[in-house]
C-alpha positions in Angstrom: 223.1 38.0 70.7 221.5 35.4 68.4 221.3 36.3 64.7 218.9 34.6 62.3 219.9 34.0 58.8 218.2 36.1 56.1 216.7 33.1 54.3 215.0 31.5 57.3 211.6 30.1 56.3 212.4 30.1 52.6 212.2 26.3 52.5 208.7 26.4 54.0 207.5 28.6 51.1 209.1 26.3 48.6 207.3 23.3 50.1 203.9 25.2 50.0 204.4 26.2 46.4 205.3 22.6 45.5 202.2 21.3 47.3 200.0 23.8 45.4 201.4 22.7 42.1 200.9 19.1 43.0 197.3 19.8 44.0 196.5 21.4 40.6 198.0 18.5 38.8 196.0 15.9 40.8 192.8 17.9 40.3 193.5 17.8 36.5 194.1 14.1 36.7 190.8 13.6 38.5 189.0 15.6 35.8 190.7 13.6 33.1 189.6 10.3 34.8 186.0 11.5 35.0 186.0 12.3 31.3 187.6 9.0 30.5 184.8 7.2 32.4 182.1 9.1 30.5 183.7 8.3 27.2 184.0 4.7 28.1 180.3 4.5 29.0 179.3 6.3 25.8 181.4 3.8 23.8 179.8 0.9 25.7 176.3 2.2 24.9 177.2 2.7 21.2 178.5 -0.9 20.9 175.3 -2.2 22.6 173.2 -0.1 20.1 175.1 -1.5 17.1 174.6 -5.1 18.4 170.9 -4.5 18.7 170.8 -2.8 15.3 172.4 -5.7 13.6 170.2 -8.2 15.5 167.0 -6.6 14.1 168.5 -6.5 10.6 169.2 -10.2 10.8 165.7 -10.9 12.0 164.2 -9.0 9.1 166.5 -10.7 6.7 165.5 -14.1 8.0 161.8 -13.4 7.7 162.2 -11.3 4.5 158.8 -12.6 3.0 157.1 -10.8 5.9 159.4 -7.8 6.2 156.6 -5.3 6.0 155.3 -6.5 9.4 158.5 -5.1 11.2 157.5 -1.4 10.7 157.4 -0.4 14.5 158.7 1.8 17.2 159.8 0.0 20.4 161.6 0.6 23.7 161.2 3.0 26.5 157.7 4.3 26.8 156.2 1.4 25.0 154.7 -0.9 27.6 153.9 -4.0 25.7 155.2 -6.0 22.8 153.6 -5.2 19.5 151.1 -7.4 17.7 151.4 -7.1 13.9 149.4 -10.2 12.8 152.5 -12.2 11.9 153.7 -14.7 14.5 157.4 -14.6 13.6 157.5 -10.8 13.3 155.6 -10.5 16.6 158.1 -12.8 18.4 161.1 -11.0 16.8 159.8 -7.5 17.8 159.0 -8.6 21.3 162.5 -10.1 21.8 164.0 -6.9 20.4 161.8 -4.8 22.6 163.0 -6.7 25.7 166.6 -6.4 24.5 166.2 -2.6 24.1 164.9 -2.5 27.7 167.9 -4.3 28.9 166.2 -7.5 30.0 169.3 -9.6 29.2 171.0 -8.4 32.5 169.3 -7.5 35.7 170.5 -6.0 39.0 168.2 -5.8 42.0 165.2 -6.7 39.9 165.8 -3.9 37.4 166.9 -4.3 33.8 170.3 -2.8 33.3 171.7 -4.6 30.2 171.2 -1.9 27.6 171.5 1.8 26.9 169.8 4.5 28.9 166.3 5.1 27.6 166.8 2.8 24.5 164.3 3.1 21.7 164.2 1.1 18.5 162.5 2.2 15.3 162.0 0.3 12.0 160.8 2.3 9.1 159.6 0.9 5.8 160.9 3.4 3.3 160.0 1.4 0.1 157.8 -1.7 0.2 159.1 -4.6 -1.7 157.1 -5.8 -4.8 157.8 -7.6 -8.0 161.0 -6.2 -9.4 161.4 -3.6 -6.6 163.7 -4.1 -3.6 162.1 -3.2 -0.3 164.1 -0.6 1.7 163.9 -0.4 5.5 165.7 1.8 7.9 166.5 0.5 11.4 167.4 3.0 14.0 168.3 2.7 17.7 168.2 5.9 19.8 169.4 6.3 23.4 170.4 9.1 25.9 174.0 10.1 25.9 175.9 11.9 28.8 177.3 14.9 26.9 175.6 17.3 24.6 176.4 17.1 20.9 175.0 18.5 17.6 171.3 17.4 17.2 170.3 15.1 14.3 167.6 17.0 12.4 167.2 15.4 8.9 166.0 12.1 7.6 163.8 9.4 8.9 166.2 8.5 11.7 165.7 12.0 13.1 162.3 11.0 14.3 163.4 8.1 16.4 163.4 9.1 20.1 162.9 12.8 19.4 162.0 14.8 22.5 162.6 11.8 24.8 165.9 12.7 26.4 165.6 16.2 27.7 166.7 17.8 24.4 167.9 16.3 21.2 171.5 17.4 22.0 171.8 14.3 24.3 170.1 11.9 21.9 172.3 9.4 20.2 171.1 7.5 17.1 172.7 4.8 15.0 171.0 3.6 11.8 171.3 0.8 9.3 169.5 0.6 5.9 168.3 -2.9 5.0 167.4 -3.9 1.4 165.1 -6.8 0.9 164.7 -8.3 -2.6 161.3 -9.6 -3.6 161.3 -13.4 -3.7 158.1 -13.7 -5.7 
């Protein structure tokens, strides 16, 4: 007569439990990797927006005598470059418009060098005059991947509103620019 030990098959159960624990850990690692990729893309888009924001501030500062011509909204949904009546401002706004659309980098004929749905806004808050500094607000808006709290107050709140399937996915960075009157 053959007798089987009482713990026969116990090692198989231990192996199955170990595999189950390992699977849960690997699934958690895959989720963490997905979130890291999303955070990396959000950071990349924010850095691109900050570069474009500073670019327009430098353009306005370089043409400070005609700063009032830069009051415009550009980017996704705007088909052509604006014409303001000032050659330098028109050229600057057109180049900024193309940069917002990602024209600096193309892939398969499509512009891919900027944020998703980028939109740029320049607001003239206070026009410059003798003894009064002109105040401008430059804003760049784009679509993020995750929902956050929606921006609801101030002039920047208008830039890109309703363009990204809800304001919870809209990202906006702003930069105030002050221009002294040179007259």
